[in-house]
Structure formats: structure tokens, C-alpha cells
N, C-alpha and C positions, 0 to 999 in steps of 0.2 A: 328897258322893258324885257328884252330877250334874256338878260342876265337874271332878272327876277323870276321869269318863267322857268329857267333852268334850275334855279335854287329851289323853287317850289316843287319841281319834279323830284329832285334828290331828297327833299324833306318828306314828301308824301309817299315815296316808294322805297321799300327796304332794299338793301343792297342786292339780295338775291333776285329781285325783280329787275333791277338794272343789269345784272349779269345776264339774265335771260334775254333781255332786249338786245344786249350786245351779241349774244349767241346767234339770235335770229338775223340781225343785221350782218354779222360776219358770214353766215351761210348764204344769204342773198348776194352779198358782194362777191364771194368766191364763185358762185354759180353764174352770175350775170357778167362779171368782169374778171375772169380767171387770171388774165395777165397782171392785172393790178393786185388781185388778191394774193397772188404768189409772192409779191414783193413785201407783204406785211408780216412775214415770219419774224423779223427782228423785234417787232413790238412784243410778241408773245415770248420770244426767247429772253428778252430783257426782264420781263415780268417774272418768269420762272426762275431766272438766276437771282433776282432780288429776293424772292421768297426762300430759295434754297440757302441764301446767305444767312438767313435767320435760324435755320433748322438745327444745326449742330450746337450753337450756343444755347438755344432754347432747350433742346433735349438734355444736354449735359446739366444745365442748372436746374431744370424741373425735376429730373430723375434723382439727382443728388439730394435736392431739398426734400423730395417725397420720401426717400429712404431714410434720410436724417430724422424727419418728423415721426416716422413710424418705427425708428430704430429701437425705441424703448419697449415696443410690443411685438416681439418676434412672432408670437402665435398669430396675431392678426395679419401680419405681413405674409406668413405662410398660408393662411386661409385665403387671402386675396390671390396669391400666386396659384393655389390649387384651383380656385374657381376660374381664374383667367385662362389657364392652360386647358382645363377641362372644357371650357366653352370653345377655345380655339380648335381643339381636335374634333369636338362634336360638330361644330359648324362646318369645318372642312370636310368631314365625312359625309354630312348631309349634301353638301355642294357637289362632291365627287359622284355620289350615288345618283343625284339628280341629273348631272351631265350625262352619265351612262344611260339612264332611263330615257331621257329626252331623245338621245340618239336612237335608241331602240324603237321609240314611238314614231319619229319623223324620218329617220334615215336620210339626213341631208346629203350624204355622200353617195347614195345609191344611184348608179347610172351616170355618175359624173366622171369625166376624164379631163383632168386639169394638167397644165404645164406649170412649172415653177415660174413665178412672176416676181420674186424678190430674192434678196441675197441673205444668207445666214452668216453670222459672224465667223470670222476665221478662228480656228482652234477652239470651237465651241465645245465645252465639256460634255461628255456623254455618260459620266458617272460621277459620284460624289466620293471624295476621299474623306471618310469620316474622322480619321485621326487628325488630318490637317484642319478639318472644319473646327473641331473642338480646340485644337491648339491655337487657331487663328482668333478664337474668341478673346484671348488674352493679348492685348496690344503691347508690343515691346517698346512702342513710343506712342503715348496717348495723343500727343500733339499732332503727330503724323496721321494717326487714325482719324482725328477730327478734321484735319486739313483734307484728307482723302474722302471725306463723307462716308466713312465706314461706321454705320450706326450700331452694329452689334458689339464690336469691341469698345465703342464709346459707352454703350449701355453698361457693359461689364465693369468698366472702370468707374462709372458714375455710381453704380450700386455699391461697389467696394468702398469708394470714397465717402458715400453717404453713411454707411455703417461705421466707418472710422471716425467721422465727425460726431456721430451720436455717442461714440465710446469715450471721447475726450472731454465731454461736458462743456463747461464755460469757455474753455480755450477755443471752441469752435465758433463762438458767436461772431467774431469779426469776419471769418470766411463765409458764414451763413448770410450775413448782411450783404456782402459783396455779391453772392449768388442770387439773393433776392433782388438786388438792384439790376443785375444782368437780365433776369427773367422778366421783370417789369418793363425794362427798357425794350426788350425784344417784342413784348406784347404791344407796346406803344408804337414801335417802328412798324409792326405788322399792320396796325390800323392805317398808317399813311400809305403803305404799299397797296393794301387791299382796296383803298379808295379809288384807285385807277384800274381795278380789275375788269370793269365792264369794257373799257377800251381795249385792254389786253386780250380779253376773251374774243372780242370782235376780230382782232387781228389774227389770233390763232385759228379760229374757225374759217375765216376767209382763206387762209393759207392751206388748211386741211382740205377744204372742198375744192379749191383751185388745183391742187397738186395731186390729190389722192382720190378724187371722185371719179365718176365715169364708168366705163364699160367693165372694169375689173370688179367694181362694187356690185354691178348687176350680176356678173357671172357667179359671185359668191353670195348672192342675196339670201339663198336658202339657209346656208350655214349661219350667216349673220342674224337672220330672222329667228332661227331656232335658239341661238345664243341669247338674244334679247328676251325672248319668251321665257327661257329658263331663268334668266336673271330676275325677271318679273316674279316668277314663282318663288325665288329665294326672298325677294322683298316682301311678298305676302307672308311667308313663314316668319320673317322678322317682325312684321306688323302684328301677327298673332301673338308672338312672344311679348311684344310691348303691351298689347291689350291685356294679357293675363298678368302682367306686372302692375296693372291698375292705371295705365296711362293711355291717352288717346294717340293711336299710331300716326294719324295724319298731322296732328299738332306736333308730334315728335319730329316727323319728317320735315315739316315746315321750319322748325327751329334750326335744323342743321342743313337747310337748303343751300346756304352759301358754300360750305365745303363740298357738298354733293355736286353742285354746278361747276365748281372749280375742278373737282376730280374728273368730271365728264369732259370738260373742254380741254384741260391740260393733259389728261391721261397720266397724272402723277399724284400718288397719295402723299408724297413728301411735301408737295406744294400746299396741301390743305392742312398740314399738321398744326401750324401756329393758330390759324383761324379756328380749327376744330377744338383745340384745347381751350381757347378763350371762350367759345360759345358754351361748351359743356360746363365750364366753371361758372359762367354767368347764370346758368339755369339752376345752380344749386348743388352740383356734384362737387365734393371737396377736391381741392387741388391735389391732395395726396393720392387720391384714386386716379384722377385724370392723368397726372404726370407719371403714374405707375403703369397704367394699362394701355394708354394710347401709343407711346413709343414701342412697347412690346407688340401691340396689335399690328402696327404698321409694318412690322418685320415678320410676325409669325401668324397673323390672322388674315389670310388672303382668300376669303371665301369666293369672291367673284373670279379670281385667278384660278382657283382649284376647279371650279365648275368649267371654266373655259378649257383648262388643260385636259380634263377627262373627255369633254365633248370633242375637242380638236383631235385627240388621239383616235377616238372611235371613228370620227369622220375620215381621217387619213387611212385608217385600216380598211374602211369600205372602199375608198378610192383606189387603194392598192390591191383590193381583192383578198385581204387577209381575214379569215373567219374570226368573229369575236366569240370564241367559245367561253364556257364558264371559267376555266382556268385563266384565260386571257383577261377576262373582265375582273377577276379577283386580283390579278397581277396589276392591272391599271389602278384599281382601288387602293391597294396597299402601297404601291410605288408612289402614287400621287400624294397620299396621306403623309408619307414619310419625306419624300423629296421636296414637297411644298414647304416644309419647315426647314429642311436641311440646307436649302439654298437661300435662306434669308439674308446671308451676308455675301452672296455671289452676284456679280454684275450680270445683267440680262437674265434675271432669275427665271422668268416665265419660259424663256427659250431653253434654258438649261434643264428645267423640269421636263419640258416636252422632249428634249433630247434623251434624257434618262429613261422616260417612259417608253419612247419609241424603240430604244435599244433593248429594253426589257422584254418587249413582245416581238422582236425580230424585224422591225421596220427600219428603213434607212433614215438616218438623221437628215439627209437632204430633203426629206418630205416637208420639213419645216418651211422651206422656201416657197411652197405652194401657198401658205397662209400669209407670208410676209407682205404681199401686196395690199392686203386689206386689214392687216393686224391693227393698224391705228384705230379703225372704226370699232373693232371688237375691244380694244384696250380701253377705250373711253367708258364703255358700259361696265366692264369687269372692275375697273378702278373705282367707279362710283359705288358698286356693291361692297367692295373692300372697305370703303370709308364708312358706309352705313353699318356694316358688320361690327366695326370698332365702336360705333355709337352704342350698339346693343351690348357689347362687352362692358362698356363703362356703366351703363344702366344696371346690368346684372351685378357687377361688383358693388355698386352703391347699395343695392337693395339687399343682397345676401351676404356681403362680406364687409360692408362699411359701417357696421353698427358702432356708434360712438365717435366716428371720425368727423371732425369739423375743421373748417378753416375760417372760423368767425363769420360764417355765412349761414343763412337759414338752412336747416337740415332738410326742409321739404323741397323736393325737386320739382321745378315748374315746367320741365320739358314735355 
């Protein structure tokens, strides 16, 4: 009987509801039994590693196939790229300006005197070597790039490989069939892993609350509150865009609730990629578009992170008593807009961007350590917005750049 009840629960409730239940149970467990909650980290770690196991094979196969299928129409591919990067920079600019504006309205750092509560990575970069950045886009060993989870060099090779397959005609069919098999098997494997996500989410949240909650969270509550209010404003802007595209914003959000909840609980966009791609394809967006824009977006379209970076720098400037003059604000805007994209292939990208911006306005890099104690709580929110921003990117590309593109699915998007 108990088995029947459990089966009925799983059938009647979509996965995102199950994940939400897991999130609540994890928070309660971590709060009431912190010693037990702290021991549950391995559950979440195993889940995240299992998802990351799929990412590189999926990205490589999906991007290669997407470019191969669009290889015959360079103009359409160029139009998609133009729309994608136009949206990436526009959304980033809006997010950065909003972060600066919200700091000017609420001044979360005013009157605050904080001590460093966390550690910053050793040898954290404080500038970007642009020559090395562009050289590093080209992998000297693509197998090593994939094994090292370096998504940008992998994307570069996949794009070149896709064009090459399109150029050799019938000789590419056997390779294309293999790639199709890899991609479909990755999607199938994703279904099995995601089925246990409610349990993994409960373990992750129990560990987070047990080990990182408490007095430091309260000490930084104002900054966290302003960040989440700002992220809500970004979501409202996204909903307005969805509305003007002729879709219901709340229905759209519900459709992608699974990757949004995974992003919130794991604080990792990478973990959501296989699920996100599958959901967008199932709603009617051609695979060609999804496999093109999502991997790019997860590296270059970090709207929530951009908002956090501008807000965090303004917060630290006030904590250190550095006046935010017009030139300083312009420097923050331009530096964030550029560095946010330039660090797409850099480990600890958000911290690197913060270090670059702090250096540009004369603040010590060590100031990052002030935020490190509660960064996990802020990372959860900004990652969620990053994921939803890429949903908007896929919808925009389908509406304005995907005319005539199909994958033998209905052209009408049901999202």
C-alpha cells in the first residue's frame, strides 16, 4: 500500500514539485538537525558529478550537429549569432545598470563595518590577458579540453567540426549518425539521473543550511535582500519580454521550473544544461536553435552574475568608504560588461570578474573575502536568473531568427 501511495505521488506531481518538496525538507533537516544535515553533502556531490559527466559529450554532439544542420545556410547561422550576442550584451548591460541603481536606492553597505569571513582563492587573477584568452579558445588537444571540462575550446572545435561535416556531404553521414546516438543516449541518461534529483536536492539544502546558515547570514541579510529584490526585477523584465513575444510568462516559467530549481539548489548552471535543452526541445523549439544558443548562453549570458557583480562592487566600495563618482560607476559598467564575457573560460569566473572590477576602481582584491562567507546564498539566486535568461535567449532566437528551421517537430512553441 505504501508503495502504491508513493507511485501515485510521483505520477500526480511533476518533477519540479518533487524537487520543491525536497528543497523544503532539506532546509528543515539542516535547520533542526545541523549535525546530521552536514553529513549529507556526499549525496549532492554525487548528483552534481553525475550530471557534469553528461555535459561535455552532450555539448559536443549537440553543437556539432546543430552547426552541421545549419551549415548549408550561412546567412541564417549568422543571423542567429547576431541576435544571440546582441541579446547577451543587452541583457548584461541591463543587469549591470540595475545592480548599480539598486545600490544607489538601498545602500546596503552604508554604515556597515565587516571583517573578512571567507578565503579568496590563491593567485586569483586581477586582470584579463586578452591575447591569451583568444589563443586559449583554440584547443591544442580537444580530448584534453573535453576531459578538463573547458567548454569554450570545446565549443570552438565543435563549431569547426560541424562546418567541416557539412562541407563533405554524404561522407559525413556515418559520423552524424554516431553523434545523433551520443546525444540521444545522453538525454536518456539524463532522465535516469534527474529522477533522483528530489533526494539530491534535499541533501544539498540540508548541508547548505547546516554549514553555512546562522549569524553570518543575518549579518549580510541586507545585501542578500537587495540582491534577491534586484533579481526579481530582472525576472519581471524577462516576463514582460515573454509577454510581448505573445506567450504567457508564468506558463513559460512553469515549463522550465525543473532547471530553475536545480540551478537554485545546486548553484550550478552546468548541472541544468541537459535538462534545460530537453525541455526547450520538447516545447517545440528546434534542436538546431537549442543546441546553438544554450551552450553559448551558459558561457556568455550570465545576467544574474552580472547584476551581482555590479551590486557587490558598489557594496564593497561603500564598506571601504570609496565614493562612487560618475567615472567610477561608468568604470564599473564598462568593466563588468567586458569582463563578464571575457572570463567565460576562466575558473571561478565570478570572483575573477569581481577582482578585475575592484582593481579597476582602486579597491583591494582582499575585499572579496568579506562576501565569501555568504556567497553560496547569493550564488543560488544569480544562477537561477542566469538559467532563465538563457530560456529568453532561446525564445528570442526562435521567434526572430529561426524562420524555416525545423527538426521534424511542430513549429508552434508551446512554452
